N, C-alpha and C positions, 0 to 999 in steps of 0.2 A: 488126565493125562496133562490138561494145562497147567495143572499145579505142578506135576513133576517138572515139566518142562521150565517153569519160571523158578523153581529151585535151583535146578542146574545152571540158568543163567546168573543168578544171583551169586552162586558159588564160584563161578569163573571169574566173574569180575572183582570180587573180593580178593581172589588169588592172583589176579594181575596187578591189584593196588599194592599188595604186600610184596609183591616181587620188586617193583618199582621203588617202593619205600627203602627196601633192604639193599639195594645195590645202586645208590646214586652215582658212585664214582665209575661203575661200569658203563652207566648211561652216559656218562660225560665223555668218556672214551670212544663211545661209537660215534659222537658228534663230529662234523668235519671241522678241522682247524682254520679259523678266518685268518686273512692277512692282517699283519700288524700297521697301523695307521701311525705316522710320525705327527704329533701334536707339536707345534712349537712352542717354548717356553716362554710365557710372559714375564716381562722384566718386573723386578721389585718396584712397588711404587715410590721408594724412596730414590731410586734411580732414573725416574721418568725426566727429572729436568735435564740429566747430563746426555740424554739421547735426542732432545728437542733442539732444533737449531735457535741460536740465540737471538731475539727480536731486538730491533734498534731502541734504544731507551727514549723515552717521550719525556722531555722538561714539562713538569706541570708546575704552573706558577703558584708561590705560596700564597694563601689566602691571608688578609689581614687577621690579627688576633681580635677575636670579637670585642675584648676589652677597649680597643682603640676606635672601634666605630664611633663615630660622633664627637671623638675627642679634638678639641683644637689644637693639642700638641702631639701628635703621633710618634710613636719611637722612631720611625724614619720617616722624614719629611717628603710629603709627595713633589714630583716634579712639578713646575710651574705650568700651568694649562695654556693651551694655544689661545691668542686674545678671539674674543668674539668680536665681530665687527657689527656694530649696530647704529650706524651714522643716521638711520633712518628713525631711529626709536630716541624718545626721552631719556634724560638720566634716571636712576633708579629711583624709586620712593624710600626714603629711609624714615626710621623713626627718629624723633626729637632727640639730639644729642647723639646720633649714630653717624658712623662713618663707613664709607664704601669705595670702590674702585671701579672706573668705567673705562671700558675699551671702545674707541670709535675709529673712524676713518676720516682721514683729512687729507686733502691734496693727494691722494692714492697711497697714503702711509697708514698703516696701522698705529694710533697713538693711545695713550693712556693719560688719565688723571685720576687724582683722588679728590672726594668729596666729603667734607663734615658738616653736618646740619646742626644749626644753634639748638641749644636746650630749650629755648622760649619761642621756638617757631611756630608762627599761627598762620594757617593759609588764607585767613581774610587780611591779613596786614603784610604789606610787601616788605621783604627783607633784603638788606644790603649784601652785597657780594665781594669777597676779598680774593684777589689772586695772589698766591704765594709762589716766586718763583727761585728754585734752587741753584746753587752755583755750579761751576764747570766740575765735572766728574762728581757730582753729588747725586741724590736722590730725593724725590718729593716726600718720601717717607722720613726720611732723615731731616729734610728742611721743616716739615711739620712739626718734628719734635722740638728741634733747638729753637725754631722761632717763637715758640710758647704763646701763639696767638690764643690758645686755649685757656691761658690764665688771665686773658683780658676781656673787655666787655663785649669783644668778638666771639667768644664763645657763647654768648646768651643770645646775640642779635643777627650776627653775620652767618652767611653761608660761606666758608672757606673752600677755595679750589687750589689744589696743588697740580699743576700740569708736569708731565715729565717731557724733557726734550729730547731730541734725536741725538743718539751718540753722545749723552751728557753734555751738550752744549748748545745754547742758545743765539739765534742771529744776533748778527752785529759784532761777533767775536771772531777773532781768526781761526778759530778750531771749529766753528759751527761749519755743518754738512748741509744745513737746508739754504733754499734760495732766498734771497731778500723777499720778504712780505710773508713767507710761508708758515712762520710761527704766528703771525698776525692772524692770518685766517684760521688757524687752529683754534686761537685764544676766542675770537668771534664766535666759531662754531660752537664751541664750549658754552658760551652764554646762550646761543639760541637752545641748546639741549637742555641746560638747566631751567630755563625759562619755560620749556614745555611741560615739566613736571613741578616747579616752585613756584610761588608767588614771589617775583624777585622785584625789587626797586631798580629800575634802569636808570635812575637819576642818581644812584649811590654805588657804583659798581668801582672797585679800588684796586690797586696794583701795589705790592711791595716784594722786595727780594734782596738777596745778600750776593755779593761778589759779581759772578757772571749773571745771576738772577736780578743783581740791582740794575747790571747793565740791560737787562730784557724789560726792567720796569723803566728805564728812561726810553727804550724803544717804543713802548707802549705809549708814554706820554710825548713823545715826538710824533707819532703817526696817529693816534686815536684820541686825541683830547675830546672829541665829540662823544667818545662811548665812555671813558674813564674820568670819574669826577675827580681823582686825586690820585697821586703817586707817593711812594716812599721808598727810598733806596738807603740800603745800609752798607757800606763798605763795597760800593759799585765798583764794577770792572767797566770803564767808559771809553772802549775803545772809541775812535772818532767816528764811525759808522752809526753808532748809537745815536749820534746828535747831528746827523746829516739830513737834509732833506725834511725837516719838521715843518709841520703847519704852524701858521702864526697864531693860532687860537691859543689863549692862555690856557694853564691848567695848575691845579694847586700842587705844589712838588716840596717834600721835605728829604733833604740830603743828610745823613750821618755818615761821617767819615773820620778816622783816626789820623791824627797828624803822624802819629808812629808806625802807621802801615807800610811795611817792608814790602808788600807784594804788588799791592796799587797805590803807589806813592801819592800823597796828598799833592804834590806838586807836578804829577804826570809823570811820563817817562816813556819807555820802550819795554815790550814784553811780547814773547812769540814772535818777535821780527817786525812787530807794527807799533805804532804810537797809541799812547792812550792819554786822555784828557787830564788836566789839571783840575782840582775842583773848583778853582776860581774862574776857569774857561766855562765849565758846565754852567755854574752859578750865574756868570755874565749872559749865558743866552738866555736862561729863564727871567732874568732881571728885565731884560728887553721885552721878551713874550708877555710877561705879567704887568707891565708897566710899574715897575717897582724904582724906588728911590735909594740913592746910595749915598753915604753908607749906611749899614744896618744898625740897629741898636741891638746891643750885647748885654746879655744877662748871664751871670754866673749859676750853674745848676750843678747838682751832685756828679762829680766825675767828668765835668766838661763845661762848655759854655753853648749858649743858643744865640744864634744870629737871626734877628727878626727884622725882616725887610717890610717896609710901608710901601704896598703895591696897590695900585689904582684898580686893578683888574682881577687878580686871584693872589692868594697866599702864598709865601715862599718862605722857607726856614731853612737853615743850616745848624746842624748840632755837631760840634767838633768835641775830641776827646784825645788823649795822648796814648790811646791804645794801639795795637797792631790789627792786622786783618781778621776782624772778627765781628760777630753778632753780640753787640755790648750788652752787658747786664748793669754796667752803672757808667752813665746814664742807661737807663733801661730801655733798650732798643724796642722792644716787644709794646710796653704801654706806651711811649712815644710815638710809634707808629699808628697805634689804633687811635689814641686821643688825636693825632693829628687828621687822619683820614675820616673818622667818623663824623666829622662837623663838615664836611665838604658835599657839596650838592652840585649838579650840573644846572 
């Protein structure tokens, strides 16, 4: 009985399965119809940029070419950096024969000077110091180049300092913007800064310069004979104030001037609306200061004449030549300046 019942159940199940397999379409027709759902069409990937709002462009600075990193001459020169004021610090220590630039603060102004270290500098031996003053509208870099002190014994022995004036003009000139004495304070500050780094010989500090820088050399000789052991001016612009209120103390002085100078005439004159001294007037004041006899002994030299004064106190020389307003090569101003200065001592 159970066997027959199981057989009938299996037969019924198979029949049902066969019926479903035979009529799938009919089965689908019996299912209820579902409502259609509207699916929004997604944009093509290529069109995404057109439907997204445009963002503001950001300027990204261009990085330097890796080949230029460390180069001393980049393809595009970098802007000059802001000065670093380090008046409380000594001058930088450079290798022998090295050159550097120093920013400092003096009388409330940011100021700059170049420094060149002699090739034979020895920290155990005091080194002389030479200040080189450039002319009006000139630069310390240019004066360092054309004064050619690097071709003289100064390159081996002396620390050379090339200060920069304010607005390209040294005090004593009509175009100077500094107060009287301001440049002198700057010079004395430089000496102190350099002295904190290098072993300098305070008995052998010298000054030289051309044009307005020659006038500044006269200012130094006028007011700081207790600091500077000697001075040498080439084609100097000796406006009256550079020789006013001077100390009575003597100082060795070499003056080189062209009798053909059309800018600062040998016999004096007027420029920028003010008077400047004749060479004979300037020499006369130092003849008195240095206790010199007149007239001088005159010797012919290549390209000019040397006027040698017999002085009781300090040496005084005048070298004349027929040239115009220039740093002379014949006679060689660079060699004459160093030869004169290097033998002077306080």
